[in-house]
C-alpha positions as CSV (number, residue, x, y, z in Angstrom):
1,M,131.1,15.7,-28.6
2,R,130.0,15.6,-24.9
3,S,128.7,12.4,-23.5
4,R,128.6,13.1,-19.8
5,R,125.0,13.4,-18.4
6,T,123.8,14.4,-15.0
7,A,121.5,12.1,-13.0
8,F,118.6,14.4,-13.8
9,Q,119.2,14.3,-17.5
10,A,119.6,10.5,-17.6
11,S,116.4,10.1,-15.7
12,A,114.6,12.5,-18.1
13,R,115.6,10.4,-21.2
14,T,113.7,7.2,-21.1
15,Q,113.1,4.6,-23.7
16,H,109.4,4.7,-23.2
17,V,108.1,6.5,-26.3
18,A,104.6,6.7,-24.9
19,E,105.8,9.2,-22.3
20,H,107.1,11.6,-24.9
21,R,104.1,11.7,-27.2
22,W,104.4,14.8,-29.4
23,E,101.5,14.2,-31.8
24,V,98.7,15.4,-29.3
25,W,100.7,18.5,-28.6
26,A,101.2,19.2,-32.3
27,V,97.5,18.8,-33.2
28,A,96.4,21.0,-30.3
29,G,99.0,23.6,-31.3
30,V,97.8,23.7,-34.9
31,L,94.2,24.0,-33.9
32,L,94.9,26.8,-31.4
33,V,97.0,28.8,-33.8
34,A,94.5,28.2,-36.7
35,Q,91.7,29.7,-34.5
36,T,93.5,33.1,-34.6
37,F,92.7,33.4,-38.3
38,L,88.9,33.1,-37.4
39,D,86.6,35.1,-35.2
40,L,85.4,32.1,-33.1
41,V,86.3,33.3,-29.6
42,P,83.6,35.3,-27.7
43,A,84.4,38.7,-26.2
44,G,84.5,37.3,-22.6
45,P,84.3,39.2,-19.4
46,W,86.8,41.7,-20.6
47,G,84.7,42.7,-23.6
48,N,87.5,42.1,-26.2
49,A,87.6,39.0,-28.3
50,A,91.1,39.8,-29.5
51,M,92.6,39.1,-26.1
52,G,91.1,35.7,-25.9
53,T,92.2,35.0,-29.5
54,G,95.7,36.0,-28.7
55,F,95.9,34.1,-25.6
56,L,94.8,30.9,-27.3
57,G,97.1,31.5,-30.2
58,L,100.0,32.0,-27.9
59,S,99.0,28.9,-26.1
60,G,99.1,27.1,-29.4
61,V,102.6,28.3,-30.2
62,G,103.6,26.9,-26.7
63,C,102.0,23.4,-27.7
64,L,103.8,23.5,-31.0
65,Y,107.1,24.1,-29.2
66,V,106.5,21.3,-26.8
67,A,105.7,19.0,-29.7
68,W,108.8,20.0,-31.5
69,F,111.0,19.5,-28.4
70,R,109.6,16.1,-27.7
71,R,109.9,15.0,-31.2
72,T,113.4,16.4,-31.7
73,F,115.0,15.3,-28.4
74,S,112.8,12.4,-27.3
75,S,112.6,14.0,-23.9
76,S,109.8,15.6,-21.9
77,G,111.9,18.7,-20.9
78,L,111.6,22.2,-22.3
79,L,115.0,23.6,-22.4
80,P,117.3,22.6,-25.4
81,T,120.6,22.8,-23.6
82,S,123.7,22.1,-25.7
83,D,124.5,18.7,-24.0
84,I,121.3,17.0,-25.5
85,W,122.1,18.1,-29.1
86,E,123.6,15.3,-31.2
87,D,125.9,17.6,-33.2
88,P,125.9,21.1,-31.7
89,E,129.0,22.2,-33.7
90,G,127.2,21.5,-37.0
91,T,123.7,22.5,-36.0
92,W,124.0,25.8,-34.3
93,P,124.4,27.8,-37.6
94,K,121.1,26.2,-38.9
95,V,119.4,27.2,-35.8
96,V,120.7,30.8,-36.1
97,G,119.4,30.7,-39.7
98,V,115.9,29.5,-38.6
99,G,115.8,32.3,-36.0
100,T,116.7,34.8,-38.8
101,V,114.0,33.5,-41.0
102,F,111.4,33.9,-38.2
103,L,112.6,37.5,-37.8
104,L,112.2,38.2,-41.5
105,L,108.7,36.6,-41.3
106,S,107.8,38.9,-38.5
107,Y,108.8,41.9,-40.6
108,V,106.7,40.6,-43.6
109,A,103.7,39.9,-41.3
110,G,103.7,43.5,-40.1
111,R,103.6,45.0,-43.6
112,D,100.4,46.6,-45.0
113,A,100.0,44.0,-47.7
114,L,99.7,41.1,-45.2
115,D,98.4,43.0,-42.2
116,A,94.9,42.8,-43.5
117,W,94.5,39.0,-43.1
118,M,97.1,38.4,-40.4
119,P,96.2,38.4,-36.7
120,E,97.3,41.7,-35.1
121,P,100.0,40.2,-32.8
122,A,101.4,37.9,-35.5
123,G,104.5,40.1,-36.0
124,L,105.1,40.3,-32.3
125,V,104.8,36.5,-31.8
126,L,107.0,35.7,-34.7
127,S,109.5,38.2,-33.4
128,L,109.5,36.5,-30.0
129,V,110.0,33.0,-31.5
130,G,112.7,34.3,-33.8
131,L,114.6,36.1,-31.0
132,L,114.4,33.0,-28.8
133,V,115.6,30.6,-31.5
134,L,118.4,33.0,-32.6
135,L,119.5,33.5,-28.9
136,N,119.5,29.7,-28.4
137,G,121.5,29.2,-31.6
138,L,124.1,31.9,-30.6
139,Y,124.3,30.4,-27.0
140,V,125.2,27.0,-28.4
141,G,127.6,28.5,-30.9
142,A,129.4,30.3,-28.0
143,V,129.4,27.2,-25.8
144,V,131.0,25.0,-28.5
145,G,133.2,27.7,-29.9
146,P,134.9,30.5,-27.9
147,L,133.5,29.5,-24.5
148,S,134.4,25.8,-24.9
149,E,136.3,24.3,-22.0
150,E,137.8,21.5,-24.1
151,E,141.2,22.1,-25.7
């Protein structure tokens, strides 16, 4: 397990919990994602309400990611590098599994049975999240495995 931290990483991890509030990000994310299931957004200057709905939904996914990161790592960063993980050797297979589940959900969201009540870009957004999570898990697996510098 690696314990060396750079000066930047040490300054980013503070003991002040108030600086790393995740609850507000989570509530904003849930509200923005929930609005994608309703027709609340006006057409706007571009004449297409779906574009505004998609933009707000994608912003909600971003807020949910920030909330997850702040809650998981107690840090205000955005990149889950392998040195801030508590147990990268044991966790990376779970992360790969979660990425695979998101990819399966994106496939299911694009099927005709669910396509009627799901927002149009749901499959694409779930694919994006799944691929990013899968790539992160595989990266950490490679860093702690075959690409590890420790012998």
